[in-house]
C-alpha positions as CSV (number, residue, x, y, z in Angstrom):
1,M,107.6,76.5,92.2
2,A,109.3,79.9,92.8
3,N,112.7,78.4,92.0
4,E,111.4,77.1,88.6
5,I,110.1,80.6,87.8
6,S,113.2,82.4,88.7
7,E,115.4,80.0,86.7
8,T,113.2,80.5,83.6
9,L,113.6,84.3,83.9
10,V,117.3,84.2,83.9
11,V,118.9,85.3,80.7
12,P,122.3,83.8,79.7
13,A,125.2,86.3,79.8
14,A,125.6,86.2,76.0
15,Q,121.9,87.1,75.5
16,A,121.6,89.7,78.4
17,H,122.7,92.8,76.5
18,T,121.5,91.8,73.0
19,G,118.0,93.4,73.5
20,Q,116.6,89.9,72.9
21,G,115.2,89.7,76.5
22,L,113.1,86.8,77.5
23,G,111.0,86.7,74.3
24,T,107.9,87.9,76.2
25,G,107.4,91.0,73.9
26,N,107.9,93.3,76.9
27,P,110.7,95.8,76.0
28,A,111.9,95.9,79.7
29,D,112.9,92.3,79.5
30,A,115.9,93.4,77.5
31,F,117.5,94.8,80.7
32,V,117.8,91.6,82.7
33,V,120.7,91.5,85.0
34,E,122.8,88.4,85.1
35,P,122.7,86.1,88.2
36,A,125.4,86.5,90.8
37,R,128.4,84.4,90.4
38,T,129.3,81.9,93.2
39,R,132.7,81.7,94.9
40,T,134.7,78.5,93.9
41,R,138.0,77.1,95.2
42,T,139.8,78.9,92.4
43,T,138.2,82.3,93.0
44,P,140.9,84.6,94.4
45,R,140.4,85.9,97.9
46,R,139.9,89.7,98.2
47,T,143.2,91.2,99.3
48,R,142.6,94.9,99.2
49,T,140.5,97.1,101.5
50,N,137.5,98.8,100.1
51,F,139.0,102.2,99.7
52,E,136.0,103.8,97.9
53,M,133.5,102.7,100.7
54,L,135.9,104.2,103.2
55,A,136.3,107.4,101.1
56,W,132.5,107.7,100.9
57,L,132.2,107.2,104.6
58,F,134.9,109.9,105.3
59,M,133.0,112.3,103.1
60,R,129.8,111.9,105.1
61,L,131.4,112.0,108.5
62,S,133.8,114.9,107.8
63,G,130.9,116.8,106.2
64,V,128.9,116.6,109.5
65,V,131.9,117.6,111.5
66,L,132.7,120.5,109.2
67,V,129.3,121.8,109.4
68,F,129.6,122.3,113.1
69,L,133.2,123.6,112.9
70,I,132.4,126.1,110.3
71,L,129.1,127.3,111.8
72,G,130.8,127.7,115.2
73,H,133.7,129.6,113.6
74,L,131.2,131.9,111.9
75,L,129.1,132.4,114.9
76,I,132.0,133.3,117.0
77,M,133.8,135.5,114.5
78,L,130.8,137.4,113.1
79,V,128.3,137.4,115.8
80,L,129.7,137.0,119.3
81,D,133.1,138.8,118.9
82,G,131.7,142.1,117.3
83,G,131.7,141.2,113.6
84,V,134.2,141.6,110.7
85,S,135.3,145.0,111.8
86,K,136.9,143.7,115.0
87,I,139.0,140.9,113.2
88,G,142.6,141.9,112.8
89,F,146.1,140.9,113.6
90,A,145.6,141.3,117.4
91,F,142.4,139.3,117.3
92,V,144.0,136.4,115.5
93,A,147.1,136.7,117.9
94,G,144.8,136.5,120.9
95,R,142.8,133.7,119.5
96,W,145.8,131.5,118.6
97,A,147.4,132.0,122.0
98,S,144.9,129.4,123.2
99,P,145.5,125.7,122.3
100,F,141.9,125.3,122.1
101,W,141.5,127.7,119.2
102,Q,144.7,126.4,117.5
103,G,143.2,122.8,117.6
104,W,139.8,124.1,116.3
105,D,141.4,125.9,113.3
106,L,143.8,123.0,112.7
107,L,140.9,120.4,112.7
108,M,139.0,122.7,110.3
109,L,141.9,123.2,108.0
110,W,142.7,119.5,107.9
111,L,139.2,118.3,107.5
112,A,138.3,120.9,104.8
113,M,141.4,120.1,102.8
114,L,141.0,116.3,103.0
115,H,137.3,116.5,102.3
116,G,137.8,118.9,99.2
117,A,140.7,116.8,97.9
118,N,138.7,113.5,98.2
119,G,135.8,115.3,96.4
120,M,138.2,116.5,93.6
121,R,139.7,112.9,93.3
122,T,136.0,111.7,92.7
123,V,135.4,114.4,90.0
124,I,138.8,113.5,88.3
125,N,138.0,109.8,88.3
126,D,134.6,110.6,86.8
127,Y,135.6,113.0,84.0
128,A,139.3,112.3,83.1
129,E,139.2,109.7,80.4
130,K,142.9,108.7,79.9
131,D,144.7,107.0,82.7
132,S,147.7,109.3,82.3
133,T,145.6,112.4,82.5
134,R,143.8,111.0,85.6
135,L,147.2,110.1,87.2
136,W,148.7,113.7,86.6
137,L,145.6,115.5,87.7
138,K,145.4,113.5,90.9
139,T,149.1,113.9,91.5
140,L,148.8,117.7,91.1
141,M,145.7,117.9,93.2
142,G,147.3,115.8,96.0
143,A,150.5,117.8,96.0
144,A,148.5,121.0,96.3
145,A,146.4,119.6,99.1
146,V,149.5,118.3,101.0
147,F,151.3,121.7,100.4
148,T,148.3,123.6,101.8
149,V,147.8,121.4,104.8
150,L,151.6,121.6,105.7
151,L,151.8,125.3,105.2
152,G,148.6,126.0,107.2
153,T,149.7,123.8,110.0
154,L,153.1,125.5,110.1
155,V,151.4,128.8,110.3
156,I,149.0,127.8,113.1
157,F,151.8,126.4,115.3
158,T,154.6,128.9,114.6
159,F,152.5,132.0,114.6
160,D,154.4,134.7,116.5
161,P,152.3,137.8,117.7
162,N,155.5,139.7,118.5
163,I,156.3,140.5,114.8
């Protein structure tokens, strides 16, 4: 019985978007979703990874980690170490003498840049209409992100307090 009802409520693909609906008089019937297609022997196998799902997952996980990294950074810099007036060249030199703080700042830099670049990639995909515009914007954004990450990493690891 339930199968008979569901089959009578399915609208053919040609009729699904015409606004004709099921003919019941209900305006909501015009927005019927087509039934799912079934896999056949000729259906190609999926060969790519689900990049968008992985990017979405990265945004959530990196966001949580960044909250802790940034709040920890602000707590230490502004509250525990005497506030903004104490921050100077000597403070940074002393802080980056420790591999722990180098790693902390490096992780914060990498996650923030990758998180921001992934967010910008999503915005570009949403708002750039032409494929060529989308390509160039994403290329420029990616180049800027790679340049910033490389330069920041270089500064963190090659910082010399004896300048």
